[in-house]
Phi, psi and omega in degrees: 000163179262130177292134185292338179287348189244013177290143182272176185300320183293318182294321176299316182294319177297327178290310181298323179293324180291331174288318170303320178299319180292316177303312185295311177298326176298315178298318178301313185293317181297313188290325178303315176292314182298325187289343181255020176300319174306315179296320179301314181295319181288315182295324182272351185054051182244163179265180183297324178300317182287326170301318179301317179299321174302309182299317179294325175297320178289319181294318179294314177303317178301314184295322175296316179300313179299318184285335181266349186300318185300321179299322180297315180300310186296323188275318187235348183094156186293322184295314178297320176299317180296325178302331177273310187294327177289332174286320174299321176296317180295320180294313181299316180296322177293322175299315174298320177298317180293318181298316190279349187221287189302316184252348181045057181240113175294314177304322180287329175293320175301310183300314180297323181284322175300320179290312174306314177297316177306307181290324178298312178301316182292321179297321179306305182294314189292330179284329176290324175302308176302316179294326173296323177292322173300314173311304185298321181298317179279346175066029174210160182287116179238342186308313179299325179290324171305316184285332177295324177296323173303310181300317175299324178294322179296319177297315180298314182296319180295317177302313180297323177296315179301317182296315183298317184295314180301323185275353179077026177281128181298152181301320179303309181294323182291302184291327179294324176285326171304316181295322177293314182294319174306310183294318181295313186288312184291326179294323179286321175298331184296331181298337183265358175272122180290148171292153173280127188299332185273356179270125184257154180290322185288116181292342180270358181276072187281077183297158178300326180297320182291317180295325179293322179291321180294321176299316182298322175303323185272328186275346182302333184279351176265356182276120178305325182300321177306316180285331177292316174296324173303322178293326175297312182290320183301311182296316180283333176293317173299320178296324178283308185297322183292329177289314182299324181267328189236357183299312185295325178293316173306318176294321182283311181275331187265327182244011177052038172274170179276168178296322178299319177296319179299319172298325180287324174301316179295327178290321180295314182299315182295316175298317175301317181296311185295319184295311184296325177295323183291328189250001187289327184305310181296327178297311177301315178295341179272311189248358177096155182297315182297314180292326174301312179297320179300312182296319185282331176294326176293319179296315180296314184295319178296315182300314187290320174300317177298321178295319182296318189266353187311127176280349180207172185291316177305316178294325179296325177300316183295317180301314184290330181288322174297315179304310180298314180294322179288332181277353195294319188259353182302313181294306182294325181288327175294317179291325179292321174297323180296332183262016183299324182265110181309328188285332186242008189304308180302310181296320186283314176303318181297316180294318180293320178296323181300310182300318176299318178294320176298324178291320177296322186281319184269337186299307185303310183293325179296316179296321180299318182290319178291324180295325179296331177279319189234359182094153192288322182292319177299323176301320183297346175294334175299322179291323179303315176299322179291323178298316179298322175298316179300321176295321177291338177268002182303334179301337181290345184275358184299126181308142177283163181305137179093342177274127179265357186267125172087007182279332180084166178226093185279000000 
């Protein structure tokens, strides 16, 4: 195998391109499934509660995958782990595709989504570990751009879903094709990811390096920095997730807008987030990871306050654009900070991702319950507080000694 420290420029570029491909295809695959939810509900003749069980099965699977990924990386390395999980994603999506349309089987759909979630969560962690290593190899901030590719993938996947629905293509054909395309492209991309030189084929060869990484995997939850980075990610995950789940409702119920206007607001939020993820790397390299996070937390907080208090729709648009831009880099820069130490990268990224996934899973129902009590706009003040917490914790993202990524050049 090739030592990663000895890769030439061409090999590094191929490695980086392969990770970009994984992020993009993850976005396409995730949005392809989400875009067919109405068809899933109709074809299976299920109610909202049963749809919730489907989403819960996928969410729980994702959380288990995220929490177990660090063990996989320690034991076999990210590339070998990904070689299994990308196949698992294809199998899970294909089973779900058969369940929702061709066979109309609710239990098969649940099994498919649980498998999809499990492998998707593990893939998420492992591709972020790889992305962090690419960052270190290039010695510049790339994590926001990787996540921008995921965002672009979700836009593409949603667009394809709209087209498939308009053309009357069944969910089984659509999602089954996505599963095949996913497997072919990601398997080819995986060939350009170098193996980790320290990972051995013999599972009984418990080297000191492996024992050290296993110890790091267990000890990371005792490190205060893990929880401080978790606070950054938690606040921004809520800021992002609350928009995805509640922004359209807030426009309709809180600002008396139409459903179409709500969709435009969500589009503005998504575009602002994607653009700032695309251009965020050079900004971080210029002013540093910590100051970028502080500035964007202010932008997100101010934008959300403007949206909540806006006296009219145009001002609310300004607020939502600031909200989206400000929330764009919290999650990717938190992941990048978690991976600063190569010895603990897998464990730290897994821990950070776990906190983020908990926010995404638990946030929507909690906000829904609170909103039922006090109204949606008043509920969004909770997110303002969480954004402030994220900004106050931003100092934890300072690069550790020896890391050249995210330090900035003042």
